[in-house]
C-alpha positions, 0 to 999 in steps of 0.5 A: 494207816487211815488219815487222822482227823482231829475232832472236837470233843466235850465232856461236861459235868451235869448234876444228876438227881438220884434215881433207882439205886442198885448195887454195882459191886462185883461178886468176889471171884477168885482164881487159882495160881497157876491160872494156865494149869488147865491147858499148859504146864508152861506158859512163859513170858506172858503178855495179855490184852482184852479184845473188843469181844470181851475176852482176855487174850494171853500170849506166851513164848515158844517153849513147849506147853507140856513135857515132850510137847513141840516148841510152838511158834508162840502160843495164845489162849483166852478167858473171860473170868481168868479161871476157864481158859481156851487154848487157841493154838500158835501165833504162827505156823511154818507158812506164816512165820517171818520169812527173815527168821532162820529155820532154827530160830525161836520166837520169844516174849510176845508183847501184845498191843492195839492201836490204829484199828488193829492188833500189833504184836512184837516178839523176839526172833533169836536168829535171822537169815542175815547172819549165821548163828544167833543174831537176835532181832525184834519182829512185828506182826499185825492182825484184825483180831486178837486171835489172828490171823497174824501177818508178819512184817517183811523185816525186823523192827529192830535189826540185829546189833553187832557187839563189836567183838564178832557177836551180837547184843541181846536184842530181845524182849520187846515192849511197846508204849504209846506215850503222852507225847503221841509217839510210840516207843519200843523197849528192848534188850537184856543183860548183853548190852542193856535195855534201850528205847527207840521211837517207832513210826506212827504205825508201829512197824519201824524204828526211827531216830536214835535209841537211848540206853536206859539200863546198864548191862548185866542187870535187866531184861523183860521190859514193861513200861506203864504210865501212872500219875505223871510218871513212866514206870519202867519194870524189868526182870533181873538175874536168871529166868531158868535155873530150875530149883535155884531160879531167883528171877525178880522184877524191879522198877524205876520211874521217870517223867520221860519215856526215855528216862533216866529211870530212878528207883525209890532210893534215888539210884539210877538204873544206869548206875554201876551200883544199879538201882531198882525197887522191888515189884515182885520177888519170891517169898518162901512158898513154892513159887520161885523166879517170878518175872517177865511180866505184863500189866493189866487194869481191871474194870474196878481200876485194880492193877494186876501183874501176870508173870511166869514162875517156877514151882520149886518142887517141879521145876523142870518141864523135861529132865533136870537141866532141860526146859524149865516149867514156867506157868503163868500166874496172876496177882494184884499190884498195889501202889504204895508210896508211888511204887508198884508192889505185888500183893503189898509186897508179899510176892507171888500167891500160892493157891486161890487169888482174887481174879480181875473184876470183869463185866459191868454192874447196873445190869449192863452187858459189857459187850452189848450195853444197850439193854442196860441203857436208856437212849442208846441204839444197838448196832450189829457191830463187826466180826471183831467185837460183836455188837456195839452201841451208838449214843447220839444226843443223850443216854443213861443207865437204867439204874443208879450207880451208888454213891462213893467211888466209881469207875466208868470205862469203855472202848469208844469211837468218839464223835464231835462231842461226848460226855461221861457224867458221874454223879454230881462230881466230874467234868472232863472236857476234850476240846481241840487238843486238850483234855480238861477235868473240872470239879466245881471251881477246880480245873486241870488240863493236859494236851492231847497229841495233835494227831490223836485219832478219834475215829479209831477205837480207843479206851476211855476211863473216868474214875472217882476214887475217894477225893481223886478224879481221873479221866484218861484216854489211851490205846488199850488200857495197858499203861499207855496214855494219850492224855490223863487229867487228874484232880484232888478234891478234899471232901469230895463225895460222889452222889448216887445217880445214873451214869449219863452220856451226852454227845456222840460216840460208838461204845463197846465193852462198857462197864460201871463198877465201884473202884477197888479199895486201894491198899496203901501200906506195905505188908509187915517185914521182919523186925529185930528184937532183943539181942540173942548172941553175936560177936563184935570181933573185939577178941579171939573167936569163941566156941560158937565159931568154926572154920571150913577151909580156914584162911590164915589171911583173915585177921581180927584187930581193932574190933573188925574181921579183915579178910582179903578176898580169896581167889576161890569160889563155892559154886559148882565143883570148886568148893575151895573157898574159906567160910567162917561159920557161927551156930545160930541161936535156938528157936524158930525165928531170928535175924542175923546181921552184919556190917560189911565194908568192901570197895570194889570200885565202879564201872570196871570189870571185877568178876566176881569179887564178893563178900557177905553172909552165907547160910550153909548146910554143906558145900553143895547146899547153901544160900549166899548173900553178898555185895558182888561185882558182876562185870561192870555192875555192883549188885547185892546177890542172894544166891542158892546152890543145891544138888539138882540131879541126885543121880550124879550129884550135879548142882544148880546155882541161881540168884536173886537181886536185892536192893542196891550196894554201897562200899559200906552196907548192912546185911540181914538174914531172917529165919523162920519155919513155915507151916510145912516145917521147912526152913526159910531164910529171907534176905534184907539189905541197907546202905545206912543201917536204918532203912531196910530193903527186904527181898527174896527168900530161899528154903533149905531142907534143914536148919543151917549154920550162918557165917561169913565169906570173902572170895570171888573166883575173880579178875580185877584189882590186884592186890585183892580188896579186903572185906571188913566185917564189924560184927555178926549178931543174932536178934529175936525176930518180931 
């Protein structure tokens, strides 16, 4: 690493007279999910970055791109508009892959970053030469350009971790973050052992210090962490990534003031709790996409966040034969921050077909990769082989055209000189002096410390944004949720005047853009609501004619207004099909909501596989969806599982599940039914721990209308005698 120097930088406000005005709004551009369909059927575990050449580069795990294709040594492709893609080949070849990877190792989950003047990629090596068999570790490689060539380190960043039982913990799925304290952190891990975070050396190539575990095991993998408004948001994927047509993979979030946690969800539940927390970022919604997860974040030049992720088309789930490789193309959707939490498309989940593409390029006649033509006072430089032409600002420069009044975002890759100022209309002062970033609007000011070794001589990302009454200035590595410093002010009544954008001071500039800020979405999409009562049973007497048993369990009793049912040591998954079910005919009509209140005490922090109870949507023993409170090793989770026949030739079934909300000894469960436009039968799950506030989650599609019922079983180990599930009622409501 080159030596780091601290250079004083000043960003000062200037009141600017309005000049010739020109609209800078980006034209509405769309792309189509899956965005990688032009060159790949599968592009799993994606990560993405904008290179200094203006292209967006995407990377994927080592699965084949197409049926019968080879396993790559991780794939990469690039785009400028998120519609037209160019496949660039693999990250490694047999000569350049890490020498410490075993010959049969796979390379998973690349995480791409830029800092210290080079591109840095972290990835999973599933097997090393140090131990026979699977001993996963985290590797790192560096490159001068986002297309390579990539040079792998001569050893892992995080070495294999023995589990104490002769095996190894899941040291997988890395994600780096440069935090406001100036330190670099690496998040890694999965279901086997939980997710941990470790500090990295300044060059990002070695773990240092003692790691901190931030999630309980058996719940999360596929980490990604971003900084926003003073919070670090951890996001991770849950359940099975690759169960073909029954994949329920979903992404959940928690946040913390520290990059080491503890991370807590919107309801106050920790991600390390046995009754594990997590606020939904994306889950399946009943269209063709299931299992959305293992994601990355980007922010476009209009300030709109986007999530890139893989998902599975439930109609064509396999890249190869059933139970082979899953077909997981890359999709993209907008992220809306609602009440402080990231939600995909305001909670609607994965999009089918056309979606808004990220805004790219600049307004005001600026070529973002060679902006001097759109500026007065800037000098064009030949640049370098990495990013092409750049521009120097020495003294003062401004846009030839005026930016419009109202919300505006100015962003650029910068190498800062001794002082540099970006001026938006008549509104903002953002000052970097010493190790402080200060933002001032009128008499209002706020300051944050920059890391003492922040290096202005390297390329960093600078953005200054006025959005409504909020002004934000941010310095970071590459615009991927990292941060060296962010200063923010809220100024009621603020109105940005129309004026040229101005720069004062010294800097080299690349990828300069000026755009109006994307209009934020602040309200969640509508969720099912209950209307009038249609049918139901309060268990205050004998069961009526609408009830039927499948494999009646005589241990279940009705007394005192409850159905009490000791958990059966039985199950419904696979070929077992020996568990009792109590089923009720649903009401007539194309939409309704079923609800029950369940009490089930499965304790905490001990192993009780797989005690569970809840509601079931039942066609037959090999075609159902099951929503319940379930013990999974030391966690207690709400699981919405699906079983169906995945290989008709021999009747082989597939089972997978989505997680929803949190559990409690007493909780409420709902299933909302509707027919979609194709006439399919969609069942969406909702949960509550107080009967008032509801978390709505994943949807499963069944081929025909089904009966709704209750179950209490588990194929379990743990408490003896078995716990008793108590149901207060099963009711059906009109869905509004």
